[in-house]
Backbone as ProteinMPNN parsed JSONL, in Angstrom:
{"seq_chain_A": "XXXXXXXXXXXXXXXXXXXXXXXXXXXXXXXXXXXXXXXXXXXXXXXXXXXXXXXXXXXXXXXXXXXXXXXXXXXXXXXXXX", "coords_chain_A": {"N_chain_A": [[38.823, 116.274, 7.539], [38.244, 114.811, 9.842], [36.838, 116.597, 11.589], [34.726, 117.314, 9.92], [33.396, 114.893, 9.678], [32.63, 114.482, 12.367], [31.132, 116.766, 13.088], [29.245, 117.173, 11.05], [28.33, 114.712, 10.311], [29.218, 113.513, 8.022], [30.744, 110.92, 6.612], [33.751, 110.999, 6.089], [36.134, 110.725, 7.299], [38.707, 108.502, 8.117], [40.497, 106.557, 10.283], [42.562, 106.732, 13.253], [42.415, 108.946, 15.695], [43.319, 108.797, 18.327], [45.433, 106.932, 18.261], [47.163, 108.338, 16.58], [47.762, 110.586, 18.19], [49.053, 109.348, 20.36], [51.324, 108.359, 19.029], [52.552, 110.764, 18.211], [53.159, 111.843, 20.726], [54.966, 109.889, 21.595], [57.032, 110.264, 19.701], [57.855, 112.731, 20.545], [59.23, 112.246, 22.823], [57.506, 111.672, 24.946], [56.415, 114.101, 25.941], [54.156, 115.651, 25.641], [51.818, 117.748, 27.124], [49.132, 118.695, 29.397], [48.957, 121.393, 29.059], [49.554, 121.805, 26.362], [47.221, 120.869, 25.127], [45.419, 122.67, 26.253], [46.287, 125.068, 25.126], [45.771, 124.527, 22.425], [42.969, 124.266, 22.561], [42.28, 126.889, 23.269], [43.052, 128.314, 20.953], [41.351, 127.061, 19.113], [38.787, 127.739, 20.122], [38.919, 130.554, 19.891], [39.099, 130.808, 17.109], [36.692, 129.593, 16.246], [34.872, 131.355, 17.505], [35.457, 133.704, 16.166], [34.719, 133.21, 13.537], [32.268, 131.858, 13.402], [28.908, 131.303, 14.66], [26.273, 130.27, 16.863], [24.332, 127.209, 17.276], [25.763, 125.016, 16.138], [28.394, 125.966, 16.243], [28.712, 126.17, 19.002], [28.468, 123.463, 19.623], [30.738, 122.473, 18.329], [32.754, 123.554, 19.907], [32.214, 122.369, 22.41], [32.485, 119.641, 21.789], [35.207, 119.611, 21.112], [36.325, 120.258, 23.565], [35.664, 118.001, 25.131], [36.903, 115.983, 23.6], [39.614, 116.738, 23.676], [40.261, 116.335, 26.348], [39.816, 113.571, 26.557], [41.712, 112.64, 24.674], [44.138, 113.418, 25.86], [44.092, 111.909, 28.226], [44.154, 109.349, 27.097], [46.687, 109.402, 25.877], [48.3, 109.636, 28.179], [47.697, 107.227, 29.495], [48.889, 105.441, 27.801], [51.583, 105.739, 27.979], [54.948, 104.641, 28.602], [55.534, 102.713, 31.514], [57.346, 103.487, 34.405]], "CA_chain_A": [[37.888, 115.174, 7.451], [37.839, 114.422, 11.194], [35.793, 117.485, 12.103], [33.57, 117.207, 9.036], [32.692, 113.68, 10.079], [32.058, 114.613, 13.697], [30.159, 117.852, 13.194], [28.201, 117.137, 10.031], [27.901, 113.355, 10.049], [29.708, 113.084, 6.715], [31.764, 109.918, 6.943], [34.93, 111.125, 5.235], [37.337, 110.448, 8.087], [39.082, 107.132, 8.446], [41.746, 106.586, 11.022], [42.48, 106.711, 14.705], [43.043, 110.118, 16.31], [44.017, 108.401, 19.556], [46.708, 106.323, 17.863], [48.01, 109.411, 16.058], [48.24, 111.395, 19.308], [50.029, 108.536, 21.102], [52.554, 108.326, 18.23], [53.194, 112.083, 18.308], [53.735, 111.927, 22.072], [56.142, 109.009, 21.603], [58.076, 110.935, 18.92], [58.31, 113.906, 21.309], [59.764, 111.722, 24.09], [56.438, 111.683, 25.949], [56.417, 115.431, 26.563], [52.895, 116.371, 25.47], [51.233, 118.031, 28.433], [47.798, 119.277, 29.391], [49.1, 122.761, 28.556], [49.467, 121.771, 24.903], [45.812, 120.765, 24.782], [44.776, 123.93, 26.645], [46.638, 126.063, 24.108], [45.014, 124.18, 21.224], [41.571, 124.624, 22.799], [42.156, 128.346, 23.211], [43.088, 128.694, 19.535], [40.133, 126.527, 18.495], [37.664, 128.575, 20.564], [39.075, 131.882, 19.283], [38.782, 130.682, 15.684], [35.247, 129.368, 16.137], [34.169, 132.586, 17.883], [35.702, 134.733, 15.145], [34.154, 132.877, 12.23], [30.973, 131.18, 13.445], [28.076, 131.47, 15.846], [25.095, 129.419, 16.858], [24.325, 125.888, 17.89], [26.852, 124.186, 15.621], [29.635, 126.514, 16.792], [28.759, 125.746, 20.407], [28.728, 122.023, 19.632], [32.15, 122.275, 17.951], [33.592, 123.871, 21.078], [31.995, 121.353, 23.435], [33.112, 118.4, 21.317], [36.655, 119.777, 21.222], [36.661, 120.197, 24.994], [35.594, 116.591, 25.555], [37.91, 115.201, 22.877], [40.966, 117.056, 24.136], [40.433, 115.638, 27.63], [39.946, 112.143, 26.26], [42.981, 112.365, 23.991], [45.247, 113.512, 26.821], [44.018, 110.731, 29.095], [44.616, 108.207, 26.308], [48.144, 109.532, 25.777], [48.883, 109.372, 29.495], [47.541, 105.806, 29.79], [49.725, 104.646, 26.89], [53.007, 106.022, 28.181], [55.643, 103.545, 29.268], [55.596, 102.784, 32.973], [58.736, 103.487, 34.922]], "C_chain_A": [[37.361, 114.776, 8.829], [36.677, 115.281, 11.681], [34.557, 117.473, 11.212], [32.736, 115.992, 9.421], [31.971, 113.87, 11.405], [30.986, 115.687, 13.804], [28.976, 117.714, 12.239], [27.7, 115.736, 9.704], [28.278, 112.841, 8.675], [30.887, 112.148, 6.971], [32.934, 109.959, 5.954], [36.2, 110.741, 5.978], [37.498, 108.964, 8.338], [40.424, 107.223, 9.165], [41.49, 106.588, 12.513], [43.183, 107.933, 15.278], [43.831, 109.751, 17.561], [45.384, 107.808, 19.242], [47.667, 107.396, 17.358], [48.585, 110.255, 17.198], [49.283, 110.639, 20.141], [51.353, 108.505, 20.348], [53.293, 109.663, 18.275], [53.859, 112.232, 19.668], [55.004, 111.076, 22.17], [57.306, 109.676, 20.866], [58.625, 112.17, 19.61], [58.795, 113.503, 22.701], [58.777, 111.885, 25.244], [56.376, 113.007, 26.705], [55.138, 116.229, 26.319], [52.254, 116.532, 26.84], [49.805, 118.562, 28.274], [47.845, 120.706, 28.854], [49.03, 122.822, 27.035], [48.009, 121.702, 24.455], [45.06, 122.041, 25.151], [45.053, 125.015, 25.61], [45.864, 125.787, 22.818], [43.54, 124.573, 21.387], [41.355, 126.13, 22.715], [42.129, 128.824, 21.761], [41.814, 128.248, 18.809], [38.938, 127.413, 18.842], [37.738, 129.956, 19.926], [38.681, 131.856, 17.81], [37.283, 130.488, 15.475], [34.494, 130.664, 16.417], [34.318, 133.687, 16.835], [34.91, 134.481, 13.866], [32.719, 132.356, 12.253], [30.201, 131.561, 14.699], [26.907, 130.508, 15.745], [25.338, 128.055, 17.458], [25.484, 125.003, 17.423], [28.209, 124.672, 16.141], [29.793, 126.092, 18.25], [29.071, 124.255, 20.507], [30.183, 121.726, 19.271], [33.068, 122.542, 19.135], [33.437, 122.808, 22.166], [32.624, 120.014, 23.037], [34.632, 118.475, 21.457], [37.1, 119.683, 22.668], [36.688, 118.745, 25.471], [36.692, 115.756, 24.901], [39.318, 115.486, 23.379], [41.25, 116.368, 25.466], [40.647, 114.151, 27.389], [41.265, 111.791, 25.594], [44.154, 112.434, 24.972], [45.246, 112.309, 27.756], [44.531, 109.501, 28.356], [46.139, 108.234, 26.139], [48.79, 109.096, 27.084], [48.824, 107.877, 29.82], [48.447, 104.925, 28.931], [51.199, 104.969, 26.985], [53.665, 104.836, 28.879], [55.677, 103.77, 30.788], [57.043, 102.699, 33.419], [58.913, 102.476, 36.001]], "O_chain_A": [[36.185, 114.444, 8.978], [35.656, 114.759, 12.13], [33.441, 117.611, 11.713], [31.508, 116.065, 9.481], [30.819, 113.459, 11.547], [30.021, 115.518, 14.549], [27.851, 118.088, 12.57], [26.765, 115.573, 8.92], [27.725, 111.845, 8.208], [31.917, 112.572, 7.496], [33.084, 109.081, 5.104], [37.227, 110.463, 5.358], [36.556, 108.268, 8.717], [41.354, 107.884, 8.704], [40.354, 106.463, 12.971], [44.412, 107.965, 15.344], [44.887, 110.326, 17.826], [46.377, 108.147, 19.887], [48.855, 107.364, 17.676], [49.766, 110.6, 17.176], [50.277, 111.221, 20.575], [52.409, 108.614, 20.97], [54.52, 109.693, 18.366], [54.996, 112.696, 19.756], [55.997, 111.501, 22.761], [58.437, 109.657, 21.349], [59.732, 112.615, 19.304], [58.777, 114.304, 23.635], [59.164, 112.196, 26.37], [56.295, 113.037, 27.933], [55.045, 117.378, 26.751], [52.158, 115.579, 27.614], [49.345, 118.837, 27.166], [46.875, 121.176, 28.259], [48.503, 123.785, 26.477], [47.609, 122.393, 23.519], [44.152, 122.449, 24.427], [44.163, 125.789, 25.259], [45.356, 126.716, 22.189], [42.937, 125.139, 20.476], [40.361, 126.589, 22.153], [41.286, 129.638, 21.384], [41.272, 128.986, 17.986], [38.167, 127.795, 17.962], [36.722, 130.477, 19.466], [38.014, 132.768, 17.322], [36.679, 131.144, 14.626], [33.591, 131.037, 15.669], [33.413, 134.5, 16.643], [34.484, 135.42, 13.194], [32.027, 132.406, 11.236], [30.765, 132.071, 15.667], [26.595, 129.998, 14.669], [26.379, 127.778, 18.055], [26.111, 124.321, 18.233], [29.078, 123.856, 16.445], [30.88, 125.702, 18.677], [29.843, 123.832, 21.368], [30.791, 120.825, 19.847], [34.05, 121.828, 19.337], [34.424, 122.395, 22.774], [33.227, 119.337, 23.87], [35.268, 117.508, 21.876], [38.139, 119.093, 22.965], [37.633, 118.322, 26.138], [37.331, 114.93, 25.554], [40.13, 114.568, 23.496], [42.355, 115.873, 25.687], [41.558, 113.548, 27.957], [41.87, 110.766, 25.908], [45.059, 111.601, 24.918], [46.306, 111.752, 28.044], [45.266, 108.696, 28.93], [46.797, 107.199, 26.248], [49.716, 108.284, 27.09], [49.782, 107.319, 30.357], [48.737, 103.787, 29.3], [51.986, 104.518, 26.153], [53.024, 104.12, 29.648], [55.831, 104.897, 31.259], [57.845, 101.939, 32.876], [60.008, 102.339, 36.546]]}, "name": "protein", "num_of_chains": 1, "seq": "XXXXXXXXXXXXXXXXXXXXXXXXXXXXXXXXXXXXXXXXXXXXXXXXXXXXXXXXXXXXXXXXXXXXXXXXXXXXXXXXXX"}
């Protein structure tokens, strides 16, 4: 639903991806790293490239790149301070 909403403008997604990512990081003892997002991006790009081409495929990759950076920054900003 998240990607359908973002790529096609179909408002099926309700929720907070940022809150979900912060909760996952908390449950993993704050161990999510930039490498996790890099690995996800690699898999996402490989899948898009294998199955799709064109403007929408390019937009899906660019949106994922921006979102992954934003999600990691949000996680990092919401970690407990030592």
